[in-house]
Jmol script that loads the backbone (N, CA, C; Angstrom):
load data "model"
ATOM      1  N   MET A   1      -3.398   4.503  -2.578  1.00  0.00           N
ATOM      2  CA  MET A   1      -4.147   4.320  -1.520  1.00  0.00           C
ATOM      3  C   MET A   1      -5.169   4.816  -1.404  1.00  0.00           C
ATOM      4  N   ASP A   2      -6.059   3.972  -0.368  1.00  0.00           N
ATOM      5  CA  ASP A   2      -7.434   4.398  -0.252  1.00  0.00           C
ATOM      6  C   ASP A   2      -7.725   5.427   0.881  1.00  0.00           C
ATOM      7  N   ARG A   3      -8.203   6.351   1.027  1.00  0.00           N
ATOM      8  CA  ARG A   3      -8.100   7.003   2.344  1.00  0.00           C
ATOM      9  C   ARG A   3      -9.987   7.439   2.787  1.00  0.00           C
ATOM     10  N   SER A   4      -9.912   6.744   3.890  1.00  0.00           N
ATOM     11  CA  SER A   4     -11.333   7.235   4.629  1.00  0.00           C
ATOM     12  C   SER A   4     -11.174   8.072   5.483  1.00  0.00           C
ATOM     13  N   PRO A   5     -12.087   9.387   5.296  1.00  0.00           N
ATOM     14  CA  PRO A   5     -11.990  10.300   6.517  1.00  0.00           C
ATOM     15  C   PRO A   5     -12.555  10.051   7.518  1.00  0.00           C
ATOM     16  N   ARG A   6     -11.589  10.585   8.437  1.00  0.00           N
ATOM     17  CA  ARG A   6     -11.955  10.432  10.324  1.00  0.00           C
ATOM     18  C   ARG A   6     -12.136  11.916  10.881  1.00  0.00           C
ATOM     19  N   ASN A   7     -13.025  12.048  11.306  1.00  0.00           N
ATOM     20  CA  ASN A   7     -13.330  13.089  12.358  1.00  0.00           C
ATOM     21  C   ASN A   7     -12.977  13.137  13.830  1.00  0.00           C
ATOM     22  N   GLY A   8     -11.969  14.202  13.802  1.00  0.00           N
ATOM     23  CA  GLY A   8     -11.493  13.999  15.582  1.00  0.00           C
ATOM     24  C   GLY A   8     -12.609  13.989  16.573  1.00  0.00           C
ATOM     25  N   ASP A   9     -14.090  14.283  16.343  1.00  0.00           N
ATOM     26  CA  ASP A   9     -14.738  14.361  17.153  1.00  0.00           C
ATOM     27  C   ASP A   9     -15.714  12.945  17.246  1.00  0.00           C
ATOM     28  N   SER A  10     -15.405  11.975  16.409  1.00  0.00           N
ATOM     29  CA  SER A  10     -16.060  10.860  16.159  1.00  0.00           C
ATOM     30  C   SER A  10     -15.870   9.681  17.360  1.00  0.00           C
ATOM     31  N   SER A  11     -16.487   9.017  17.693  1.00  0.00           N
ATOM     32  CA  SER A  11     -16.539   8.011  18.558  1.00  0.00           C
ATOM     33  C   SER A  11     -15.705   6.542  18.315  1.00  0.00           C
ATOM     34  N   SER A  12     -15.512   5.754  19.101  1.00  0.00           N
ATOM     35  CA  SER A  12     -14.472   4.571  18.608  1.00  0.00           C
ATOM     36  C   SER A  12     -15.680   3.942  17.896  1.00  0.00           C
ATOM     37  N   THR A  13     -17.126   4.013  18.155  1.00  0.00           N
ATOM     38  CA  THR A  13     -17.645   3.390  17.165  1.00  0.00           C
ATOM     39  C   THR A  13     -17.768   3.596  15.639  1.00  0.00           C
ATOM     40  N   ASP A  14     -17.375   5.095  15.583  1.00  0.00           N
ATOM     41  CA  ASP A  14     -17.554   5.437  14.323  1.00  0.00           C
ATOM     42  C   ASP A  14     -15.979   5.254  13.543  1.00  0.00           C
ATOM     43  N   LEU A  15     -15.021   4.886  14.369  1.00  0.00           N
ATOM     44  CA  LEU A  15     -13.783   4.659  14.091  1.00  0.00           C
ATOM     45  C   LEU A  15     -13.793   3.196  13.414  1.00  0.00           C
ATOM     46  N   VAL A  16     -14.508   2.160  14.183  1.00  0.00           N
ATOM     47  CA  VAL A  16     -14.704   0.762  13.703  1.00  0.00           C
ATOM     48  C   VAL A  16     -15.339   0.796  12.636  1.00  0.00           C
ATOM     49  N   VAL A  17     -16.574   1.473  12.433  1.00  0.00           N
ATOM     50  CA  VAL A  17     -17.345   1.698  11.166  1.00  0.00           C
ATOM     51  C   VAL A  17     -16.232   1.878  10.060  1.00  0.00           C
ATOM     52  N   ALA A  18     -15.498   2.741  10.179  1.00  0.00           N
ATOM     53  CA  ALA A  18     -14.601   3.289   8.980  1.00  0.00           C
ATOM     54  C   ALA A  18     -13.728   2.367   8.623  1.00  0.00           C
ATOM     55  N   ILE A  19     -13.053   1.705   9.949  1.00  0.00           N
ATOM     56  CA  ILE A  19     -12.168   0.710   9.628  1.00  0.00           C
ATOM     57  C   ILE A  19     -13.057  -0.612   8.693  1.00  0.00           C
ATOM     58  N   ILE A  20     -14.066  -1.129   9.215  1.00  0.00           N
ATOM     59  CA  ILE A  20     -14.735  -2.284   8.515  1.00  0.00           C
ATOM     60  C   ILE A  20     -15.000  -1.757   7.302  1.00  0.00           C
ATOM     61  N   GLU A  21     -15.375  -0.576   6.955  1.00  0.00           N
ATOM     62  CA  GLU A  21     -15.772  -0.295   5.519  1.00  0.00           C
ATOM     63  C   GLU A  21     -14.651  -0.227   4.791  1.00  0.00           C
ATOM     64  N   THR A  22     -13.390   0.224   5.076  1.00  0.00           N
ATOM     65  CA  THR A  22     -12.289   0.018   4.655  1.00  0.00           C
ATOM     66  C   THR A  22     -12.011  -1.227   4.185  1.00  0.00           C
ATOM     67  N   LEU A  23     -11.781  -2.340   4.833  1.00  0.00           N
ATOM     68  CA  LEU A  23     -11.390  -3.281   4.704  1.00  0.00           C
ATOM     69  C   LEU A  23     -12.703  -4.117   3.749  1.00  0.00           C
ATOM     70  N   GLU A  24     -13.829  -3.844   4.064  1.00  0.00           N
ATOM     71  CA  GLU A  24     -14.606  -4.403   2.864  1.00  0.00           C
ATOM     72  C   GLU A  24     -14.476  -3.790   1.473  1.00  0.00           C
ATOM     73  N   ALA A  25     -14.199  -2.586   1.255  1.00  0.00           N
ATOM     74  CA  ALA A  25     -13.859  -2.021   0.194  1.00  0.00           C
ATOM     75  C   ALA A  25     -12.484  -2.689  -0.637  1.00  0.00           C
ATOM     76  N   CYS A  26     -11.708  -3.546   0.492  1.00  0.00           N
ATOM     77  CA  CYS A  26     -10.734  -4.280  -0.330  1.00  0.00           C
ATOM     78  C   CYS A  26     -11.005  -5.544  -0.684  1.00  0.00           C
ATOM     79  N   GLY A  27     -12.311  -5.925  -0.119  1.00  0.00           N
ATOM     80  CA  GLY A  27     -12.623  -7.399  -0.526  1.00  0.00           C
ATOM     81  C   GLY A  27     -12.830  -8.214   0.586  1.00  0.00           C
ATOM     82  N   LEU A  28     -12.699  -7.564   1.908  1.00  0.00           N
ATOM     83  CA  LEU A  28     -12.553  -8.427   3.098  1.00  0.00           C
ATOM     84  C   LEU A  28     -13.917  -8.809   3.738  1.00  0.00           C
ATOM     85  N   ASP A  29     -14.757 -10.038   3.954  1.00  0.00           N
ATOM     86  CA  ASP A  29     -15.723  -9.937   4.220  1.00  0.00           C
ATOM     87  C   ASP A  29     -15.831  -9.954   6.001  1.00  0.00           C
ATOM     88  N   ARG A  30     -16.819  -9.522   6.582  1.00  0.00           N
ATOM     89  CA  ARG A  30     -16.664  -9.112   8.065  1.00  0.00           C
ATOM     90  C   ARG A  30     -16.588 -10.599   8.421  1.00  0.00           C
ATOM     91  N   ASP A  31     -17.003 -11.589   7.978  1.00  0.00           N
ATOM     92  CA  ASP A  31     -16.844 -12.753   8.743  1.00  0.00           C
ATOM     93  C   ASP A  31     -15.564 -13.532   8.778  1.00  0.00           C
ATOM     94  N   ASP A  32     -14.916 -12.722   7.789  1.00  0.00           N
ATOM     95  CA  ASP A  32     -13.283 -13.445   7.780  1.00  0.00           C
ATOM     96  C   ASP A  32     -12.011 -12.739   8.914  1.00  0.00           C
ATOM     97  N   TYR A  33     -12.855 -12.079   9.502  1.00  0.00           N
ATOM     98  CA  TYR A  33     -11.959 -11.810  10.854  1.00  0.00           C
ATOM     99  C   TYR A  33     -12.486 -11.322  12.184  1.00  0.00           C
ATOM    100  N   GLN A  34     -11.618 -10.978  12.952  1.00  0.00           N
ATOM    101  CA  GLN A  34     -12.476 -10.421  14.255  1.00  0.00           C
ATOM    102  C   GLN A  34     -11.440  -9.389  14.623  1.00  0.00           C
ATOM    103  N   LEU A  35     -11.890  -7.896  14.172  1.00  0.00           N
ATOM    104  CA  LEU A  35     -11.062  -6.758  14.297  1.00  0.00           C
ATOM    105  C   LEU A  35     -10.823  -6.556  15.784  1.00  0.00           C
ATOM    106  N   TYR A  36     -11.281  -6.786  16.758  1.00  0.00           N
ATOM    107  CA  TYR A  36     -11.009  -6.690  18.242  1.00  0.00           C
ATOM    108  C   TYR A  36      -9.642  -7.568  18.637  1.00  0.00           C
ATOM    109  N   ASP A  37      -9.461  -8.618  17.780  1.00  0.00           N
ATOM    110  CA  ASP A  37      -8.361  -9.749  17.859  1.00  0.00           C
ATOM    111  C   ASP A  37      -7.083  -8.770  17.501  1.00  0.00           C
ATOM    112  N   THR A  38      -7.189  -7.758  16.635  1.00  0.00           N
ATOM    113  CA  THR A  38      -6.220  -7.026  16.102  1.00  0.00           C
ATOM    114  C   THR A  38      -5.849  -5.950  16.743  1.00  0.00           C
ATOM    115  N   VAL A  39      -6.675  -4.797  16.989  1.00  0.00           N
ATOM    116  CA  VAL A  39      -6.679  -3.620  17.672  1.00  0.00           C
ATOM    117  C   VAL A  39      -7.968  -3.540  18.574  1.00  0.00           C
ATOM    118  N   ASP A  40      -7.507  -2.403  19.732  1.00  0.00           N
ATOM    119  CA  ASP A  40      -8.396  -2.029  20.496  1.00  0.00           C
ATOM    120  C   ASP A  40      -8.863  -0.658  19.994  1.00  0.00           C
ATOM    121  N   PRO A  41     -10.169  -0.648  19.199  1.00  0.00           N
ATOM    122  CA  PRO A  41     -10.453   0.702  18.547  1.00  0.00           C
ATOM    123  C   PRO A  41     -10.667   1.916  19.630  1.00  0.00           C
ATOM    124  N   GLU A  42     -11.064   1.623  21.064  1.00  0.00           N
ATOM    125  CA  GLU A  42     -11.092   2.575  21.944  1.00  0.00           C
ATOM    126  C   GLU A  42      -9.577   3.330  22.577  1.00  0.00           C
ATOM    127  N   ALA A  43      -8.922   2.107  22.541  1.00  0.00           N
ATOM    128  CA  ALA A  43      -7.501   2.764  22.755  1.00  0.00           C
ATOM    129  C   ALA A  43      -6.737   3.650  21.496  1.00  0.00           C
ATOM    130  N   LEU A  44      -7.138   3.034  20.391  1.00  0.00           N
ATOM    131  CA  LEU A  44      -6.587   3.720  18.979  1.00  0.00           C
ATOM    132  C   LEU A  44      -7.106   4.954  19.314  1.00  0.00           C
ATOM    133  N   GLU A  45      -8.720   5.216  19.457  1.00  0.00           N
ATOM    134  CA  GLU A  45      -9.052   6.482  19.319  1.00  0.00           C
ATOM    135  C   GLU A  45      -8.493   7.665  20.408  1.00  0.00           C
ATOM    136  N   GLN A  46      -8.362   7.030  21.560  1.00  0.00           N
ATOM    137  CA  GLN A  46      -7.591   7.564  22.812  1.00  0.00           C
ATOM    138  C   GLN A  46      -6.259   8.266  22.176  1.00  0.00           C
ATOM    139  N   LEU A  47      -5.534   7.266  21.561  1.00  0.00           N
ATOM    140  CA  LEU A  47      -4.253   7.683  21.389  1.00  0.00           C
ATOM    141  C   LEU A  47      -4.132   8.778  20.376  1.00  0.00           C
ATOM    142  N   LEU A  48      -4.932   8.581  19.226  1.00  0.00           N
ATOM    143  CA  LEU A  48      -4.908   9.642  18.053  1.00  0.00           C
ATOM    144  C   LEU A  48      -5.252  10.792  18.681  1.00  0.00           C
ATOM    145  N   ASP A  49      -6.587  11.077  19.524  1.00  0.00           N
ATOM    146  CA  ASP A  49      -6.836  12.395  20.159  1.00  0.00           C
ATOM    147  C   ASP A  49      -6.018  12.669  21.096  1.00  0.00           C
ATOM    148  N   SER A  50      -5.128  11.977  21.719  1.00  0.00           N
ATOM    149  CA  SER A  50      -4.356  12.650  22.636  1.00  0.00           C
ATOM    150  C   SER A  50      -2.899  13.125  22.270  1.00  0.00           C
ATOM    151  N   SER A  51      -2.853  12.753  21.110  1.00  0.00           N
ATOM    152  CA  SER A  51      -1.304  13.014  20.526  1.00  0.00           C
ATOM    153  C   SER A  51      -0.969  14.570  19.959  1.00  0.00           C
ATOM    154  N   THR A  52       0.031  15.284  20.472  1.00  0.00           N
ATOM    155  CA  THR A  52      -0.059  16.584  19.893  1.00  0.00           C
ATOM    156  C   THR A  52       0.667  16.664  18.824  1.00  0.00           C
ATOM    157  N   ARG A  53       1.117  15.649  18.158  1.00  0.00           N
ATOM    158  CA  ARG A  53       1.825  15.679  16.878  1.00  0.00           C
ATOM    159  C   ARG A  53       1.084  14.743  16.164  1.00  0.00           C
ATOM    160  N   ASP A  54       1.686  14.921  14.711  1.00  0.00           N
ATOM    161  CA  ASP A  54       1.298  14.005  13.633  1.00  0.00           C
ATOM    162  C   ASP A  54       1.824  12.467  14.160  1.00  0.00           C
ATOM    163  N   LEU A  55       0.836  11.587  14.199  1.00  0.00           N
ATOM    164  CA  LEU A  55       0.528  10.128  14.385  1.00  0.00           C
ATOM    165  C   LEU A  55       0.206   9.435  13.436  1.00  0.00           C
ATOM    166  N   GLU A  56       0.867   8.041  13.281  1.00  0.00           N
ATOM    167  CA  GLU A  56       0.239   6.974  12.258  1.00  0.00           C
ATOM    168  C   GLU A  56       0.302   5.773  13.058  1.00  0.00           C
ATOM    169  N   VAL A  57      -0.882   5.170  13.288  1.00  0.00           N
ATOM    170  CA  VAL A  57      -0.701   3.869  13.581  1.00  0.00           C
ATOM    171  C   VAL A  57      -0.994   2.962  12.750  1.00  0.00           C
ATOM    172  N   ARG A  58      -0.014   1.736  12.265  1.00  0.00           N
ATOM    173  CA  ARG A  58      -0.315   0.771  11.224  1.00  0.00           C
ATOM    174  C   ARG A  58      -0.570  -0.719  11.931  1.00  0.00           C
ATOM    175  N   PHE A  59      -1.354  -1.280  11.228  1.00  0.00           N
ATOM    176  CA  PHE A  59      -1.940  -2.451  11.880  1.00  0.00           C
ATOM    177  C   PHE A  59      -2.198  -3.643  10.630  1.00  0.00           C
ATOM    178  N   THR A  60      -2.397  -4.919  10.461  1.00  0.00           N
ATOM    179  CA  THR A  60      -2.720  -5.460   9.353  1.00  0.00           C
ATOM    180  C   THR A  60      -3.787  -6.645   9.982  1.00  0.00           C
ATOM    181  N   VAL A  61      -4.821  -6.361   9.050  1.00  0.00           N
ATOM    182  CA  VAL A  61      -5.762  -7.446   9.194  1.00  0.00           C
ATOM    183  C   VAL A  61      -6.037  -8.650   7.815  1.00  0.00           C
ATOM    184  N   GLU A  62      -5.869  -9.576   8.376  1.00  0.00           N
ATOM    185  CA  GLU A  62      -5.794 -10.592   7.280  1.00  0.00           C
ATOM    186  C   GLU A  62      -5.091 -10.049   5.805  1.00  0.00           C
ATOM    187  N   GLY A  63      -3.856  -9.805   6.379  1.00  0.00           N
ATOM    188  CA  GLY A  63      -2.892  -9.078   5.151  1.00  0.00           C
ATOM    189  C   GLY A  63      -3.284  -8.068   4.520  1.00  0.00           C
ATOM    190  N   ILE A  64      -4.202  -7.270   5.077  1.00  0.00           N
ATOM    191  CA  ILE A  64      -4.251  -5.931   4.486  1.00  0.00           C
ATOM    192  C   ILE A  64      -3.685  -4.825   5.445  1.00  0.00           C
ATOM    193  N   ARG A  65      -2.740  -3.850   5.247  1.00  0.00           N
ATOM    194  CA  ARG A  65      -2.229  -2.997   5.901  1.00  0.00           C
ATOM    195  C   ARG A  65      -2.921  -1.777   5.959  1.00  0.00           C
ATOM    196  N   ILE A  66      -3.332  -1.492   7.358  1.00  0.00           N
ATOM    197  CA  ILE A  66      -3.955  -0.242   7.494  1.00  0.00           C
ATOM    198  C   ILE A  66      -3.187   0.626   8.210  1.00  0.00           C
ATOM    199  N   ALA A  67      -3.202   1.944   7.758  1.00  0.00           N
ATOM    200  CA  ALA A  67      -2.496   3.234   8.450  1.00  0.00           C
ATOM    201  C   ALA A  67      -3.488   3.988   9.133  1.00  0.00           C
ATOM    202  N   VAL A  68      -3.963   4.431  10.227  1.00  0.00           N
ATOM    203  CA  VAL A  68      -4.870   5.257  10.883  1.00  0.00           C
ATOM    204  C   VAL A  68      -4.414   6.548  11.349  1.00  0.00           C
ATOM    205  N   THR A  69      -4.683   7.754  11.034  1.00  0.00           N
ATOM    206  CA  THR A  69      -4.198   9.109  11.530  1.00  0.00           C
ATOM    207  C   THR A  69      -5.267   9.747  11.943  1.00  0.00           C
ATOM    208  N   SER A  70      -5.095  10.879  12.516  1.00  0.00           N
ATOM    209  CA  SER A  70      -6.210  11.964  12.865  1.00  0.00           C
ATOM    210  C   SER A  70      -6.940  12.292  11.443  1.00  0.00           C
ATOM    211  N   ASP A  71      -6.258  12.326  10.595  1.00  0.00           N
ATOM    212  CA  ASP A  71      -6.966  12.726   9.171  1.00  0.00           C
ATOM    213  C   ASP A  71      -7.943  11.393   8.397  1.00  0.00           C
ATOM    214  N   GLY A  72      -7.443  10.268   8.590  1.00  0.00           N
ATOM    215  CA  GLY A  72      -8.083   9.238   7.819  1.00  0.00           C
ATOM    216  C   GLY A  72      -7.672   7.979   8.207  1.00  0.00           C
ATOM    217  N   ILE A  73      -8.024   6.815   7.257  1.00  0.00           N
ATOM    218  CA  ILE A  73      -7.666   5.699   7.226  1.00  0.00           C
ATOM    219  C   ILE A  73      -7.110   5.371   5.868  1.00  0.00           C
ATOM    220  N   ASP A  74      -5.801   4.684   5.699  1.00  0.00           N
ATOM    221  CA  ASP A  74      -5.218   4.446   4.570  1.00  0.00           C
ATOM    222  C   ASP A  74      -5.059   3.075   4.294  1.00  0.00           C
ATOM    223  N   VAL A  75      -5.100   2.446   3.216  1.00  0.00           N
ATOM    224  CA  VAL A  75      -4.620   1.192   2.887  1.00  0.00           C
ATOM    225  C   VAL A  75      -3.311   1.460   2.306  1.00  0.00           C
ATOM    226  N   LEU A  76      -2.670   0.715   2.864  1.00  0.00           N
ATOM    227  CA  LEU A  76      -0.755   0.936   2.418  1.00  0.00           C
ATOM    228  C   LEU A  76      -0.688  -0.096   1.271  1.00  0.00           C
ATOM    229  N   ALA A  77      -0.928   0.639   0.059  1.00  0.00           N
ATOM    230  CA  ALA A  77      -0.737  -0.150  -1.070  1.00  0.00           C
ATOM    231  C   ALA A  77       0.568  -0.777  -1.523  1.00  0.00           C
ATOM    232  N   ASP A  78       1.682  -0.853  -0.748  1.00  0.00           N
ATOM    233  CA  ASP A  78       2.866  -1.406  -1.067  1.00  0.00           C
ATOM    234  C   ASP A  78       2.630  -3.099  -0.652  1.00  0.00           C
ATOM    235  N   GLU A  79       1.391  -3.206   0.374  1.00  0.00           N
ATOM    236  CA  GLU A  79       1.103  -4.632   0.620  1.00  0.00           C
ATOM    237  C   GLU A  79       0.044  -5.487   0.052  1.00  0.00           C
ATOM    238  N   GLN A  80      -1.038  -4.675  -0.464  1.00  0.00           N
ATOM    239  CA  GLN A  80      -2.277  -5.136  -1.286  1.00  0.00           C
ATOM    240  C   GLN A  80      -2.557  -4.338  -2.216  1.00  0.00           C
ATOM    241  N   PRO A  81      -3.049  -4.718  -3.364  1.00  0.00           N
ATOM    242  CA  PRO A  81      -3.682  -4.206  -4.303  1.00  0.00           C
ATOM    243  C   PRO A  81      -4.714  -2.745  -4.167  1.00  0.00           C
ATOM    244  N   MET A  82      -4.318  -2.254  -4.679  1.00  0.00           N
ATOM    245  CA  MET A  82      -5.270  -0.926  -4.614  1.00  0.00           C
ATOM    246  C   MET A  82      -6.832  -1.362  -4.294  1.00  0.00           C
ATOM    247  N   CYS A  83      -7.367  -0.522  -3.765  1.00  0.00           N
ATOM    248  CA  CYS A  83      -8.773  -0.995  -3.303  1.00  0.00           C
ATOM    249  C   CYS A  83      -9.593   0.236  -3.669  1.00  0.00           C
TER     250      CYS A  83
END
end "model"
wireframe off; spacefill off
backbone 0.3
color backbone group
């Protein structure tokens, strides 16, 4: 699994950048997808920040499965070769 750190004080823009960098590390070009068609980064940020328990949100972008937690972003290796 690839883990990108996520800071609890970061903005949704920082979260978007971290997700895009993770996808690029897996070989996905920015022109190959529209992230906002898959996930609402502001809603994701609010959800993670408001949770009082461990929370993991999973979604798939062009075949790459991503798991986002308050601790970071993981690429789920069972669906995609290691990035």
